N, C-alpha and C positions, 0 to 999 in steps of 0.2 A: 188215191193221187188225184191232184187236179192240175192243169195248165194255171200259170198265172200270166194274164196277159196286160201289159201296158195299153191301155188306152190312148194315150199320147201317140205313141208311135206306132201303136196295132203290132207289138213284137211279143212271142211268147219268150218271157225272160226267166223263169223259174219253172220248177216244178214242185207243186205243195204236197207235203208227204205226212203233214200233223192233221188232228183231229178236224172233224167237218163241224160239230155242232157245239161248241163255238169254236171258229176261226180262232187260231193261237199264232200270234206276229213272234215266234220264237226263229231266230236264225238258223237253228238246225232242223227245221222243216222246210227250209228253201234250197232248193239244188239248183243251180244254175243251168240251162240250157246250152250254154257254150262255154268252152274251157276259156275264151275272151271275159266272161265275166266274171267275177270277184262273188265268191258266197258272202251272205252279209254277216258280221260278226255282230255279236251280244252289244248291245245299248245303241248299236245303227239306226239312223234314220233310214226308211226304207226308200229307195229312189230305182230308177231305172239305169239299169246297167250300157244299156244301150243308147239313149237319149238323155240321160242325166234328170229329167223332170223327178221332181220329190212329190212322193203322193200324198193327199190328206185324206183318202178313204177308200172304200172297196167295195165291191159288190160281189156276194157270193151266190153264185148261179149252180146249177146243176154239176156241169163238168169243168165249168173255171172258176178261178178270182180274177175279176177285174179290177185291176188297179186306176185309181181315179185321179185325177190331178185337178188342178184349180177350175171351179165352176165353168168357166166360157167353154174350157176343153174337155170335160168328162163325158166320154165317149165318144169323139167324134173323130177323131182319128186327125185330128189338124196337127202340122206342127207350127205354124205360127202366121200370123194374117198378115198378108202382103199390104202395104202401104203404096 
């Protein structure tokens, strides 16, 4: 099992229970960490149930899967730029 982290809002959103190598993005492998989070359904695009950002890539690390948003925000934990 691996923790699935949204790098946009730095929230632990799911627990991944699927195979490690390669990671398989099947809805059945993603267990929500909060009752408020809906489990993804087959065919859904994966997005963060906390902040709503849509993911474009992921990084499979030792104990986590880091979900990445668009390039300016990958791994930053920033919500948005203030003008």
